[in-house]
C-alpha positions as CSV (number, residue, x, y, z in Angstrom):
1,K,21.6,-10.7,63.6
2,K,18.1,-11.7,62.4
3,Y,17.9,-13.4,59.0
4,D,15.1,-13.5,56.5
5,A,12.9,-16.5,57.4
6,K,12.0,-16.9,53.7
7,G,15.7,-17.3,52.8
8,I,18.4,-19.9,52.9
9,T,21.3,-20.0,55.4
10,L,24.7,-21.6,55.0
11,F,26.9,-21.7,58.1
12,N,30.6,-22.6,57.5
13,G,29.6,-24.1,54.2
14,K,26.8,-26.3,55.5
15,L,23.1,-25.9,54.7
16,V,21.4,-25.2,58.0
17,S,18.0,-23.8,57.0
18,S,15.9,-23.4,53.9
19,I,12.4,-22.0,53.4
20,T,11.5,-21.7,49.8
21,D,9.0,-23.1,47.3
22,L,11.9,-24.3,45.1
23,F,13.9,-27.5,45.2
24,C,16.8,-26.8,47.6
25,Q,19.0,-29.5,49.1
26,S,22.5,-30.0,50.2
27,I,24.9,-31.1,47.4
28,Q,25.2,-34.5,49.1
29,D,21.4,-35.1,49.2
30,A,20.9,-33.7,45.7
31,S,23.6,-35.9,44.1
32,P,21.4,-39.0,43.5
33,I,19.0,-36.7,41.5
34,F,21.4,-34.4,39.6
35,G,24.7,-36.3,39.9
36,S,25.0,-37.4,36.3
37,F,23.8,-34.0,35.0
38,L,26.4,-32.1,37.2
39,Y,29.1,-34.6,36.2
40,S,28.8,-33.6,32.6
41,F,28.7,-29.9,33.5
42,Y,31.9,-30.1,35.5
43,T,33.6,-32.3,33.0
44,S,33.1,-29.6,30.3
45,L,33.9,-26.8,32.7
46,L,37.1,-28.2,34.2
47,D,38.5,-29.0,30.7
48,D,39.0,-25.3,30.2
49,E,39.6,-24.3,33.9
50,T,42.9,-22.6,34.6
51,D,42.4,-21.4,38.1
52,P,43.7,-24.0,40.6
53,F,41.8,-22.4,43.5
54,Y,38.5,-23.1,41.7
55,A,39.5,-26.8,41.2
56,I,40.4,-27.1,44.8
57,S,37.2,-25.4,45.9
58,T,35.1,-27.8,43.8
59,A,37.0,-30.8,45.2
60,L,36.5,-29.8,48.9
61,C,33.1,-28.1,48.6
62,S,29.9,-28.4,50.6
63,G,26.8,-26.4,50.0
64,L,23.5,-26.6,48.1
65,V,21.7,-27.1,44.9
66,I,18.8,-24.9,43.8
67,H,16.7,-26.2,41.0
68,V,14.1,-24.0,39.2
69,P,11.7,-26.1,37.1
70,K,10.6,-25.4,33.5
71,E,8.7,-22.1,33.1
72,H,8.7,-21.4,36.9
73,Q,9.1,-17.7,37.7
74,S,9.8,-16.7,41.3
75,K,8.0,-13.5,42.2
76,E,10.2,-12.7,45.2
77,P,14.0,-12.8,45.4
78,I,15.6,-15.7,47.2
79,H,18.0,-14.5,50.0
80,I,21.0,-16.7,50.7
81,H,23.0,-15.9,53.9
82,N,26.5,-17.3,53.8
83,I,27.8,-17.1,57.4
84,T,31.3,-17.9,58.3
85,D,32.8,-18.1,61.8
86,L,36.4,-19.3,61.3
87,K,39.8,-18.7,63.0
88,R,42.4,-16.8,61.1
89,N,44.1,-20.0,59.9
90,E,40.9,-21.8,58.9
91,S,39.1,-22.0,55.6
92,V,35.8,-23.2,54.2
93,F,34.6,-24.0,50.7
94,P,30.8,-23.3,50.2
95,K,29.3,-23.9,46.8
96,I,25.9,-22.8,45.5
97,I,24.6,-24.5,42.3
98,F,21.7,-23.0,40.3
99,I,20.0,-25.1,37.7
100,L,17.4,-23.3,35.7
101,E,15.2,-25.2,33.3
102,K,13.8,-23.8,30.0
103,G,11.9,-20.6,30.6
104,A,12.6,-20.4,34.3
105,K,13.3,-17.1,36.0
106,L,15.0,-16.4,39.4
107,N,16.4,-13.4,41.4
108,V,18.9,-14.1,44.1
109,M,20.7,-12.0,46.8
110,V,23.7,-13.6,48.4
111,H,24.7,-11.9,51.7
112,Q,28.2,-12.5,53.1
113,D,28.6,-12.4,56.9
114,A,32.1,-13.1,58.3
115,K,32.3,-13.3,62.1
116,N,36.1,-13.7,62.2
117,Q,39.0,-13.6,59.8
118,G,39.2,-17.1,58.3
119,F,39.2,-17.6,54.5
120,C,36.0,-18.3,52.6
121,F,36.3,-19.8,49.1
122,L,32.7,-19.2,47.8
123,T,31.8,-20.8,44.4
124,I,28.6,-20.0,42.5
125,D,27.9,-22.3,39.5
126,C,25.0,-21.4,37.2
127,I,23.4,-23.6,34.6
128,L,20.9,-21.8,32.4
129,Q,18.8,-23.7,29.9
130,E,17.0,-22.2,26.9
131,N,15.3,-18.9,27.5
132,S,16.0,-18.9,31.3
133,K,16.9,-15.8,33.3
134,L,19.0,-15.5,36.4
135,N,19.9,-12.4,38.3
136,V,22.5,-12.8,41.1
137,Q,23.4,-10.0,43.5
138,Q,26.3,-10.6,45.9
139,I,26.5,-8.2,48.8
140,N,29.6,-8.1,51.0
141,L,29.4,-5.5,53.8
142,E,31.7,-7.2,56.4
143,K,35.0,-5.6,57.1
144,N,36.4,-9.0,58.4
145,L,35.8,-10.6,55.1
146,N,38.6,-12.8,53.6
147,C,37.1,-14.2,50.4
148,F,37.9,-15.8,47.1
149,S,34.7,-15.7,45.1
150,F,34.3,-17.8,41.9
151,M,31.4,-17.6,39.5
152,R,31.0,-20.0,36.6
153,T,28.1,-19.8,34.2
154,Q,27.0,-21.9,31.3
155,Q,24.2,-20.5,29.1
156,K,22.1,-21.9,26.4
157,R,20.0,-20.2,23.7
158,D,18.2,-17.0,24.5
159,S,19.2,-17.1,28.2
160,L,20.0,-14.0,30.3
161,F,22.4,-13.8,33.2
162,K,22.9,-10.7,35.3
163,S,25.4,-10.3,38.1
164,L,26.0,-7.4,40.5
165,H,28.7,-7.7,43.1
166,I,28.9,-5.0,45.9
167,T,31.8,-5.0,48.4
168,K,32.1,-2.4,51.1
169,G,35.7,-2.8,52.2
170,A,37.3,-6.2,53.1
171,L,40.5,-7.6,54.4
172,F,40.9,-9.5,51.2
173,C,38.5,-10.0,48.3
174,L,39.1,-11.6,44.9
175,N,36.3,-12.2,42.4
176,D,36.8,-14.5,39.4
177,Y,34.2,-14.9,36.6
178,K,34.1,-17.3,33.7
179,V,31.0,-17.4,31.4
180,Q,30.3,-19.9,28.6
181,L,27.8,-18.6,26.1
182,I,27.4,-21.9,24.3
183,E,24.4,-21.1,22.1
184,E,23.0,-18.2,20.1
185,N,21.5,-15.1,21.6
186,A,22.7,-15.8,25.2
187,E,23.4,-12.6,27.1
188,C,25.5,-11.8,30.1
189,F,26.0,-8.6,32.2
190,L,28.6,-8.4,34.9
191,N,28.6,-5.3,37.1
192,G,30.5,-4.5,40.3
193,L,30.8,-1.8,43.0
194,W,33.8,-1.7,45.3
195,M,33.8,0.9,48.1
196,L,37.4,1.0,49.3
197,E,39.0,2.7,52.4
């Protein structure tokens, strides 16, 4: 299958390619830059976390950090292709972290592509600063998909978060959302479409 050259590709949780004008690095490479910032985020998040699978996914994760600077507005959506090729008894824990600074705007499409029937624990963590806007569309069209999908969002004043999750049949699919509206006038819209057989 041919993937969008302007997008980002994860293969079994590892960042393998990225062509974008935004800061995009693996979590390991981004840790020296954003480590203390992310530590405070996860400290506040995990204090209220009740799902053990999310905690396990965060402990075992690999993946990427996308940082959108202050007032930056991406004109074209960023396509992220999360490809898994795992045996039935194998699992992987990819994590995508979005950090949007004040006034930033980003549209994202996350495509799931499962080659075999292993389990994917996908985590998307979103940090929205004041007046930022993030639109995330998750598209799962693979019949082989076995996926736990977690989304955690923390929003500051006047921020806007929109999520659309589309699933066209799957062996197993569980979606778990937790949103923290921590300042005034923050808005969140969660929508989904599940086409079952």
